[in-house]
C-alpha positions as CSV (number, residue, x, y, z in Angstrom):
1,M,108.5,151.7,50.9
2,K,111.8,152.6,48.9
3,V,113.6,149.8,50.8
4,L,110.8,147.4,49.9
5,S,110.9,148.3,46.3
6,L,114.6,147.9,46.0
7,S,114.5,144.5,47.8
8,L,111.8,143.3,45.2
9,W,113.8,144.5,42.2
10,L,117.0,142.7,43.7
11,L,114.8,139.5,44.0
12,L,113.6,139.7,40.4
13,L,116.9,140.4,38.9
14,R,118.3,137.3,40.7
15,L,115.5,135.2,39.3
16,L,116.3,136.4,35.8
17,E,120.0,135.6,36.2
18,I,119.5,132.0,36.9
19,S,117.0,131.6,33.9
20,S,120.1,130.7,31.8
21,W,120.3,127.4,33.7
22,G,117.2,126.0,31.9
23,Q,114.4,127.6,33.9
24,N,110.8,126.3,33.5
25,Y,109.0,129.3,34.5
26,L,109.1,132.7,36.2
27,R,106.1,133.8,38.1
28,G,105.3,137.1,39.9
29,K,102.3,138.1,41.8
30,Y,101.0,141.2,43.8
31,R,98.3,141.1,46.4
32,E,96.4,143.6,48.6
33,W,94.4,142.6,51.7
34,V,92.4,145.7,52.6
35,E,90.1,145.6,55.7
36,D,87.0,147.7,55.9
37,N,86.9,150.9,58.2
38,D,90.8,151.5,57.5
39,R,91.9,148.8,59.7
40,V,94.6,146.4,58.5
41,E,96.2,146.6,55.2
42,V,98.7,144.0,53.9
43,R,100.5,144.4,50.5
44,S,102.3,141.3,49.4
45,W,104.8,140.7,46.5
46,Y,105.5,137.2,45.3
47,A,108.3,135.8,42.8
48,E,108.6,132.2,42.1
49,T,111.0,130.3,39.7
50,E,111.8,126.6,38.9
51,V,115.0,125.4,37.3
52,A,115.6,122.2,35.7
53,L,118.9,120.7,36.6
54,E,120.8,117.6,35.4
55,H,120.1,114.0,36.5
56,D,116.3,114.6,37.1
57,W,117.1,117.2,39.8
58,S,115.1,120.5,39.8
59,F,115.3,123.7,42.0
60,E,112.4,125.9,43.1
61,F,112.5,129.2,44.8
62,L,109.6,131.3,46.1
63,G,110.3,134.9,47.5
64,T,107.8,137.0,49.4
65,I,107.8,140.4,50.7
66,D,104.9,141.7,52.8
67,A,104.1,145.2,54.2
68,W,101.7,145.3,57.0
69,S,100.1,148.4,58.5
70,G,97.0,149.6,60.2
71,A,95.3,148.9,63.4
72,T,94.2,145.6,65.1
73,P,92.1,144.6,68.1
74,N,94.2,144.1,71.2
75,G,91.8,142.2,73.4
76,L,89.9,145.0,75.0
77,P,86.1,144.7,74.3
78,P,85.1,147.9,72.1
79,G,82.3,148.7,74.6
80,H,84.9,149.3,77.4
81,S,87.3,151.5,75.2
82,N,88.2,155.1,75.9
83,S,90.8,157.6,74.8
84,T,93.6,156.0,76.8
85,L,92.7,152.3,76.2
86,P,91.5,152.0,72.5
87,W,90.3,148.5,71.5
88,L,92.1,149.0,68.2
89,E,95.9,149.3,68.7
90,N,97.9,151.2,65.9
91,V,100.9,149.4,64.8
92,P,103.8,151.0,62.6
93,E,104.3,149.7,59.2
94,E,106.1,146.3,59.4
95,I,108.0,144.5,56.5
96,R,108.4,140.7,56.4
97,K,110.8,139.0,53.9
98,A,110.6,135.3,53.4
99,G,112.1,132.7,51.0
100,L,111.5,129.0,50.4
101,F,114.1,126.8,48.7
102,T,113.2,123.3,47.3
103,L,115.5,120.8,45.8
104,T,113.6,117.8,44.2
105,K,114.9,114.6,42.7
106,G,112.2,112.9,40.4
107,T,112.4,109.3,38.9
108,Q,109.8,107.2,37.3
109,H,108.3,105.9,40.5
110,H,109.8,108.1,43.3
111,D,110.1,111.8,44.0
112,I,112.1,113.1,47.0
113,S,112.3,116.8,48.0
114,F,114.4,118.9,50.5
115,E,113.0,122.2,51.6
116,Y,114.3,125.1,53.6
117,G,112.4,128.3,54.4
118,I,113.2,131.5,56.2
119,S,110.9,134.3,57.2
120,D,112.3,137.5,58.9
121,E,110.5,140.4,60.5
122,P,111.4,142.8,63.4
123,D,109.7,140.6,65.9
124,Y,109.8,137.1,64.5
125,L,112.4,135.0,62.9
126,S,111.4,131.5,61.5
127,R,113.3,128.9,59.8
128,S,111.7,125.6,58.6
129,Y,113.2,122.3,57.2
130,A,111.1,119.6,55.5
131,L,111.7,116.3,53.8
132,T,108.9,114.8,51.6
133,Y,108.7,111.5,49.7
134,S,106.2,110.2,47.1
135,Y,105.8,106.9,45.5
136,K,103.9,106.4,42.2
137,L,102.3,103.1,41.3
138,A,99.4,101.6,39.5
139,A,100.6,103.0,36.2
140,D,100.9,106.5,38.0
141,T,97.3,106.6,39.0
142,L,98.1,106.2,42.6
143,T,100.7,108.4,44.4
144,L,101.4,108.0,48.2
145,N,103.0,110.9,50.1
146,T,104.7,111.3,53.4
147,G,106.7,114.1,55.0
148,F,108.4,115.4,58.0
149,S,109.0,119.0,58.9
150,I,110.3,121.1,61.7
151,Q,109.7,124.9,62.1
152,D,112.3,126.6,64.4
153,D,111.1,130.1,65.5
154,S,112.4,133.0,67.6
155,V,109.6,135.3,68.9
156,K,109.7,138.5,70.8
157,D,107.6,138.0,73.9
158,F,105.5,140.6,75.9
159,A,108.6,141.8,77.7
160,G,110.5,142.4,74.5
161,S,112.9,139.3,74.9
162,F,113.3,136.8,72.0
163,V,112.2,133.3,73.1
164,D,111.9,130.0,71.3
165,K,109.1,128.1,69.6
166,K,109.5,124.9,67.7
167,T,106.9,122.9,65.6
168,P,107.5,119.4,64.4
169,S,105.0,118.0,61.9
170,F,104.3,114.7,60.3
171,S,102.1,114.1,57.1
172,A,100.9,111.3,55.2
173,G,98.4,111.0,52.3
174,L,97.5,109.8,48.8
175,T,96.2,111.1,45.4
176,R,94.2,108.6,43.3
177,I,93.1,109.1,39.6
178,L,89.7,107.3,39.4
179,D,89.2,108.0,35.6
180,K,90.1,110.4,32.9
181,F,87.8,113.0,34.5
182,T,88.1,112.4,38.2
183,S,90.8,112.4,41.0
184,V,90.6,112.4,44.8
185,T,93.3,113.3,47.4
186,F,93.4,112.6,51.2
187,N,96.0,113.9,53.5
188,F,96.6,113.5,57.4
189,S,99.0,115.7,59.4
190,Y,99.9,115.8,63.0
191,S,101.9,118.7,64.7
192,W,103.1,119.2,68.4
193,P,104.4,122.8,68.8
194,K,106.3,123.8,72.0
195,G,107.6,127.0,73.5
196,Y,106.1,130.5,73.3
197,L,102.6,130.1,71.8
198,S,101.1,133.2,73.1
199,D,100.7,136.5,71.0
200,P,102.6,139.3,72.5
201,Y,100.4,141.9,71.1
202,K,97.1,140.5,72.7
203,S,96.1,141.4,76.1
204,V,93.4,140.3,78.7
205,Y,91.9,143.1,80.8
206,H,90.7,143.4,84.4
207,K,88.8,146.1,86.3
208,I,89.9,147.2,89.7
209,F,87.3,149.7,91.1
210,N,87.0,152.2,88.0
211,D,90.4,151.4,86.5
212,I,90.8,149.1,83.4
213,S,94.4,147.6,82.9
214,G,95.7,144.9,80.7
215,A,98.0,141.9,81.2
216,P,99.7,139.6,78.7
217,E,97.6,136.6,77.7
218,N,98.9,133.2,78.7
219,R,98.5,130.3,76.3
220,P,99.7,126.8,77.0
221,D,103.4,126.3,75.9
222,E,102.4,122.8,74.5
223,R,99.9,122.0,71.7
224,K,99.0,119.0,69.7
225,F,96.7,119.3,66.7
226,F,95.5,116.9,63.9
227,I,94.5,118.0,60.4
228,F,92.4,116.0,57.8
229,Y,92.4,117.2,54.2
230,S,90.2,115.9,51.2
231,E,89.8,117.0,47.8
232,L,87.7,115.9,44.8
233,S,88.5,117.2,41.2
234,R,86.1,116.5,38.4
235,Y,85.9,117.5,34.9
236,L,82.2,118.0,33.7
237,D,82.1,117.3,30.1
238,F,78.7,118.6,29.6
239,F,79.6,122.0,30.9
240,K,83.2,121.8,29.5
241,A,84.4,123.0,33.0
242,G,86.4,121.6,35.8
243,I,85.3,121.8,39.4
244,H,87.2,121.2,42.7
245,F,85.6,120.5,46.0
246,S,87.8,120.3,49.3
247,Y,87.1,119.7,52.9
248,R,89.5,120.4,55.9
249,Y,89.1,119.6,59.5
250,F,91.4,120.4,62.4
251,Q,91.3,119.8,66.1
252,D,93.8,120.5,69.0
253,N,94.0,119.3,72.5
254,H,92.4,122.4,74.0
255,D,89.1,122.0,72.2
256,L,89.9,124.4,69.3
257,K,88.1,122.9,66.2
258,G,87.7,124.1,62.7
259,N,85.9,123.0,59.5
260,T,86.6,124.4,56.0
261,L,84.6,123.7,52.8
262,A,85.8,125.1,49.6
263,I,84.7,125.0,45.8
264,E,86.2,126.3,42.7
265,A,85.2,126.0,39.1
266,N,87.3,126.6,35.9
267,K,85.7,127.4,32.6
268,Q,87.5,128.2,29.5
269,F,86.1,130.7,27.2
270,E,87.2,131.0,23.6
271,E,90.8,130.0,23.2
272,N,92.8,132.2,25.7
273,W,90.5,133.1,28.5
274,M,89.7,131.1,31.8
275,I,87.1,132.2,34.5
276,S,87.3,130.8,37.9
277,P,84.7,131.6,40.6
278,R,85.2,130.2,44.0
279,Y,83.8,130.1,47.4
280,R,85.1,129.0,50.9
281,F,83.2,128.6,54.2
282,Y,85.1,128.2,57.5
283,R,83.6,127.5,60.9
284,Q,85.6,127.5,64.2
285,N,84.9,126.7,67.7
286,Q,86.8,128.3,70.6
287,P,89.3,126.6,72.8
288,S,88.7,126.0,76.3
289,F,90.8,129.1,77.6
290,Y,89.2,131.8,75.5
291,N,87.2,134.6,77.3
292,P,86.9,138.2,76.2
293,K,85.1,139.4,79.3
294,I,86.8,142.0,81.5
295,R,87.8,140.5,84.9
296,T,86.2,142.4,87.8
297,N,88.8,141.7,90.5
298,K,89.3,143.8,93.5
299,F,92.9,142.9,93.4
300,F,95.0,142.0,90.6
301,D,95.4,138.2,90.2
302,T,98.7,137.1,91.4
303,F,99.1,134.5,88.6
304,M,98.7,137.2,86.0
305,R,101.8,139.1,87.4
306,T,103.9,136.0,86.6
307,P,101.9,133.8,84.1
308,N,103.1,130.2,83.9
309,S,102.5,128.7,80.5
310,S,103.4,125.2,81.5
311,Q,100.9,124.9,84.4
312,G,98.3,127.7,83.9
313,P,95.9,129.1,84.3
314,F,95.4,129.8,80.7
315,Y,93.5,132.7,79.3
316,S,93.2,134.8,76.1
317,A,90.9,137.5,74.7
318,D,92.2,137.1,71.1
319,H,89.2,137.2,68.8
320,R,90.9,134.8,66.5
321,L,90.3,132.1,69.0
322,S,86.6,132.8,69.4
323,T,83.7,130.8,67.8
324,F,83.0,132.3,64.5
325,D,82.2,131.8,60.8
326,S,83.9,133.2,57.7
327,H,82.9,133.4,54.1
328,A,85.2,134.1,51.1
329,M,83.8,134.7,47.6
330,G,85.9,135.4,44.6
331,L,86.5,135.4,40.9
332,K,89.7,135.0,39.0
333,A,90.1,135.7,35.3
334,S,93.3,134.2,33.3
335,C,94.4,135.1,29.9
336,F,97.1,133.7,27.7
337,I,98.6,136.9,26.3
338,K,100.9,134.6,24.3
339,D,101.5,130.9,24.4
340,D,104.1,131.3,27.1
341,I,102.7,134.3,29.0
342,L,99.8,134.1,31.4
343,L,98.2,137.0,33.1
344,D,95.6,136.5,35.8
345,V,93.5,139.0,38.0
346,S,91.3,138.2,40.9
347,Y,89.0,139.7,43.4
348,D,87.8,138.2,46.8
349,R,85.4,139.3,49.4
350,Y,86.1,138.1,52.9
351,L,83.3,138.3,55.7
352,T,83.4,137.1,59.3
353,N,80.9,137.0,61.9
354,G,81.0,135.7,65.6
355,R,78.8,133.0,66.9
356,D,79.3,133.3,70.6
357,E,77.3,135.7,72.8
358,L,80.5,137.1,74.4
359,T,82.6,138.6,71.6
360,D,81.8,142.1,70.3
361,D,80.9,141.9,66.5
362,R,83.1,145.1,65.8
363,V,86.3,143.0,66.4
364,Y,85.7,140.7,63.3
365,P,87.3,142.0,60.0
366,D,85.6,142.2,56.5
367,A,88.1,142.6,53.7
368,N,88.7,143.0,50.0
369,V,91.5,141.0,48.5
370,F,92.9,142.2,45.1
371,T,95.6,140.0,43.2
372,I,97.4,140.3,39.9
373,G,99.9,137.8,38.6
374,L,102.0,137.3,35.5
375,Q,103.6,133.9,34.6
376,W,106.3,133.4,31.9
377,E,107.0,129.8,30.9
378,Y,110.0,128.5,28.9
């Protein structure tokens, strides 16, 4: 943790150095994700800044440091676990460092942004590149957006070798201000990742006589998925509060489907306080190749010795691919300590439950999420 703290301080000092360029804000945040029963804990630090440059250019930087520790399901059903094959696999603390750099040119009717991101952890290196463009018309009440990005990853596979994964994505959408109290947003995106798409820490298990042993999962090395997102924002004058509804749907070419509904309200109290309750519901249906059952082969399947992610067969026992629901309920309180300093704290409760009759309920996590943030504007 000493290395983590030093890295955080170096990041914050760098952000303070560039404030002399005409920075708009400096924002810091700390978050803890703590799962019940002493499972996974994730501690995250965020720092973000925006710098106004000449000729309508601006520069943004977001830095993140995550520390992950605990134990996670490895694919073995809890009912079949024993002292040598626990269904929860302990993982040493792992640190991820990430940065996102955005350069934006804004004019009266056009905005164009160039983005570069990097995320580094011991078993995963990711680089991303994005170009986005927006066009404002109808007296700035209608904004059209489009963008293209590519994520270039290097992942450590089950054998410990680094292999490639690439994810191109295209998006298009619009935001429309309907009146002084109402706005709507619609967005569509399409992605087609290729390469190593399996999780090297998740196994599938088979039983030969009385012995249970594991093999690496085998997901397809190509995937196509579509995402639709919509949002409605409305100020309710009677309650003196703003409310936001959003709906998100995604589907891939292996029958994995997900629906997300979210609602958040913002209510100001007195002059300096804002209270924001929120709720999110997520429902997912499993892909065609998910099955958590233990195989009962007399002999080890030949294709599991040398899995082929291009031709199959495909199989995974990762509970994150199962059919399940999740609920997130939270409350955020924000306070302007001064005109240019904003403090916010929040708490969220995250609950999951399986909906199929195959997956053991014990693999699904419930968690508490604590967040504190501070923003300094100029």
